[in-house]
N, C-alpha and C positions, 0 to 999 in steps of 0.2 A: 507565421507571425514574427515580424522583425523584433529583436530584443532592443531595449534601451541600452545605453552605455553602461548604466549601473547593473542591469540584468546580465549583460555579457560578462561582467566581472565575477558573477556567481557561478558560471558554467564553463566547462571545457569539454566539448564533444559529448554533451549530455550528462556529464558528471558534475555533481553539485559540490561546490567548494567547501561547504561546511559539514559534509558527510564523510564518514570513514569508509574508504573504498575497499571492497573485497569482491573480486570479480567472480560471478557465477558462470558456469558453462551453459546454463539452462536459459537460453534466449535465442532470438532470431530476428530477422529483419521485419519491419512493419510492411504491410502491403503498400504498393504504390498508391499514392494519393490519400493515405490514411490521415484523418483529421484527429489529432490527439486533443480531445476536449473533455475528458472524464478523469476524475481521480477516484479510485476505489480504495476504501479502507477495509482492512482485515484485522483479525486478531489471531495470534499464534503463541503457543508455548509448548515446549517439548521437554519431558512428557507433559501432557495437559495439566496446567495448574502449577507447574514448577517453573520458577523464574530465576534468572541470574546466571545460568550456564551458557555454553556456546553451542548447544545442540542445533539451534535454528541456523546459525551460521554454517554449521557442518551440513545440515540438510540442503541448504541452498547452494552449497559447493560440492555436493555429492560425496561428502566425506563422513557421513553419519554412520556410526557402528550400529548396524541393525540388531545386533545381539546384546547391546548394552542395557536395554530395558524392554520388558514384555510389550509395551505399547509400540515400540519401533518395528516389531514384527508385523504389525497391521498396516504399516505404510512402506514396507520393504520395497526398494526399487523405485520409489517415487522420485521423479525428477521435476522439481518446481523451483520457482524463484519469485522474487518481487523486486521492484526497483529499490524500495527503501524498507528499513526496519527500524522502529523506534523502541528502544529499551524502556524499562519502567522508570529509569532515572533521566529519561529524555535524550540519552545518547543516540545519535543517528548514524546508521550504516547504509551504504548503497552497494547493490550487487549487480545492477544492470544499468547501462546508460539509458537515459530517458529517450534517446533517439531510437532505441531498439525496443523490441517486443519481449517483455518478461512473461513468464508462465505462471500467472497468479490467479486468473479468473476462472479458467476451465469453461465448461458449457455455461453460457451466459448471454444476456440480452439486455440492452438499455436504450432508451430513446429511439426505439424502432430498429436498432442495429444489433445483429448477433455478434458473437466472438469478441467480447470486450477486450481481450488481450490486444487486439489489433490497434485500438485507438485509445488506450487508457494508461494511466500511471498507477501502479499498485503500491500501496503503503501498508506494511504489516506492523501492528502494534503488539508489543509483548503483553499478552493478557489472555483471558479466557472468556469465551462468549457468555454474556449474561452477567459477568462481574464488572466492577468499575475499573476505571483507568486513572493514572496518576496525573496530578497537575503538570508535572514536568513533560508528560507526553503531549498534553494539549498545547503547552507552550512551544514545543518543537513543531507540532502541526501548524501552529499559528504563524510560524516563520517559513516553514517549508512550502506550504500550499501557495502562498503568494509568490514565492520564488519560482515554483513550477508554472504559475500563471503568467509570469514574465517571459517564460520561454515558449509556452504553448497556450493556445486560446481556450482556456478551461471554461466550460459552460455549465458543468455538472460535477457534483461530488456525491457519492453514494457508498453504501456498505456492500460487502459481498452478499449479504442477505437480500439486498434489493435487486442485484443483477443476476442472482441465481436463486430466486425465491423457491422455497420448498426443498432445496438441496443444501443450502448453506445458511447458517444462523449468525455469522459473525459480522461485525463486532458485537452485536447483540444489545440487549436491553440496558446493559450497564454503561453504554457509551452515551455521553451527553452531547447530543447534536446541537441543542440550544446554546450551550457554552461555546462550542466550536463556531457556530454562526456569529455569535457576538464578537468572538475574538477576531474572526476573519473580516467581519463587516460585509459579507457577501449577501446578495439578494436571496430571499427565501426560495425563489423559483429555481435556484441552482441545487437545492436539496431535495431528497425524495419526498413524495407526498406521504402524508400519514404519520410522519415521525413527530414525536412530542417536541414542541418548541415552546418551552415554558418561558 
């Protein structure tokens, strides 16, 4: 999908101008012919429920001290990444070029296609599944998602819980899908079936 001139100003080799870059080694090439048409929203905090540290950045760059907290022992050796990470205050980080395949979805399926890492953009929100998110995070999503859609033909946006049903529960019941839809102005058909749209 060719970018507009304005869209081209936002991106350089898949890196978003308004995100703070921190390169993760955990990525790979997308399969030939991959149609990037899905945004996947996640939630993450390390340890769970603790906000404000740099443990997520450490995890995505393989620098997390596995012995620093008992929880970290349960994920020892995990090599994962997302394209973006949105802090509670709305601050935006980027770890993987959107042209590349980040390791965020795991075993997954959406719109009849498996392996969602191949053709999606992963966005992690600092938070805990089932808890609410901050206004600043929605504001960041409201600018980031359209910017991604200027670069890729985005047709769907879903949570990790929707693409890995039964295995994942994030971002969870505390995420306000209706608010995000209003902010984006995107068609209801782009969102998962069955989510509350108040």
